[in-house]
C-alpha positions in Angstrom: 206.0 -134.0 136.9 208.3 -136.8 135.9 210.0 -134.6 133.2 210.6 -132.1 136.2 212.0 -134.6 138.4 214.2 -135.9 135.8 215.6 -132.4 134.9 216.2 -131.8 138.5 218.1 -135.1 138.8 220.1 -134.3 135.6 220.9 -130.8 137.1 222.0 -132.2 140.3 224.3 -134.9 138.6 225.8 -132.5 136.3 226.6 -130.0 139.3 228.0 -132.4 141.7 229.9 -134.3 139.1 228.5 -137.8 140.2 225.2 -139.6 140.8 223.1 -139.8 143.9 223.8 -143.3 144.5 227.5 -142.8 145.4 227.9 -142.2 149.2 231.1 -139.9 148.3 228.5 -137.6 146.6 226.3 -137.4 149.7 229.4 -136.5 151.9 230.7 -134.0 149.4 227.1 -132.6 149.0 226.8 -132.4 153.0 230.2 -130.7 153.5 229.2 -128.2 150.7 225.8 -127.6 152.5 227.7 -127.0 155.9 230.1 -124.6 154.3 227.2 -122.8 152.6 225.4 -122.3 155.9 228.6 -121.2 157.6 229.1 -118.5 154.7 225.5 -117.4 155.0 225.9 -117.0 158.7 229.1 -115.1 158.6 227.9 -112.9 155.6 224.8 -111.9 157.8 227.2 -111.0 160.7 229.5 -109.2 158.7 226.7 -107.2 156.9 225.3 -106.3 160.2 228.6 -105.3 161.7 229.5 -103.2 158.6 226.3 -101.2 158.6 226.8 -100.3 162.4 230.5 -99.7 161.8 230.1 -97.2 158.9 226.6 -95.9 159.9 227.5 -94.6 163.3 230.7 -92.6 162.6 229.3 -91.3 159.4 226.0 -90.1 161.2 228.2 -88.3 163.8 230.3 -86.7 161.1 227.1 -85.5 159.1 225.2 -84.6 162.3 228.0 -82.2 163.1 227.7 -80.5 159.6 230.8 -82.1 157.9 230.5 -83.0 154.2 232.8 -84.6 151.7 233.0 -81.1 149.9 234.8 -79.8 152.9 237.9 -81.9 151.9 240.5 -80.7 149.5 240.0 -81.9 146.0 242.5 -84.9 146.1 241.2 -86.0 149.5 237.5 -85.5 148.4 238.2 -87.9 145.4 239.8 -90.4 147.5 236.9 -90.2 150.0 234.5 -90.9 147.3 236.5 -93.8 146.0 236.8 -95.3 149.5 233.0 -94.8 150.1 232.5 -96.6 146.6 234.6 -99.4 147.7 233.1 -99.7 151.2 229.6 -99.8 149.7 230.6 -102.5 147.1 232.2 -104.5 149.9 228.9 -104.1 152.0 227.0 -105.2 149.2 229.2 -108.4 149.0 228.5 -109.0 152.6 224.6 -108.7 151.8 224.9 -111.2 148.9 226.8 -113.7 151.0 224.0 -113.5 153.7 221.2 -114.0 151.2 219.5 -117.3 150.9 220.3 -119.4 148.0 217.4 -119.2 145.4 218.4 -119.7 141.8 221.6 -121.8 141.8 222.6 -125.3 142.7 224.3 -125.6 146.0 228.0 -126.0 144.6 227.6 -123.1 142.4 226.2 -120.9 145.2 228.9 -122.0 147.6 231.5 -120.9 145.1 229.8 -117.6 144.5 229.3 -116.8 148.2 232.8 -117.8 149.1 234.1 -115.1 146.4 231.7 -112.4 147.5 232.5 -112.7 151.1 236.2 -112.6 150.7 235.9 -109.9 148.0 233.6 -108.0 150.3 235.9 -108.0 153.2 238.8 -106.9 151.2 236.9 -104.0 149.5 235.2 -103.1 152.7 238.6 -102.7 154.4 240.3 -101.0 151.6 237.6 -98.5 151.2 237.2 -97.7 154.9 241.1 -97.1 155.1 241.2 -95.0 152.1 238.0 -93.0 153.3 239.5 -92.5 156.9 243.0 -91.3 155.4 241.3 -88.9 153.4 239.4 -87.5 156.2 242.4 -87.5 158.7 244.7 -86.1 156.1 242.8 -82.8 155.9 242.9 -80.0 158.7 239.8 -79.8 160.6 237.3 -77.0 159.5 235.5 -75.2 162.0 231.9 -74.1 161.1 
């Protein structure tokens, strides 16, 4: 048990670039934990909102019989690329909202910060590309 504790202490020290005895390290760790909690919360909110924002219109389109194959070839390819970007963006939101299990707090904070920002960018770009592909094609009556 002692070796496990000392290993955890060494990992902590290596990841926070200081020692546990320094008050500045406690303040830095506390602000990192607060930021990580904020990212986890906003990641969860973005994830839920993205699922609803994509699922409701897509369900309406699919329920009416629309399929991506109804689009002309360039628009269909654009739609699939946009859908892939949107899916990767939503996965980024999901990752940002997950609890930290494997990494130290500073590493997790950096990862989640990147994934939520990248997720937002990919989600927005993918959604816009997909919508432009749909709206640029004349309606097909079934």
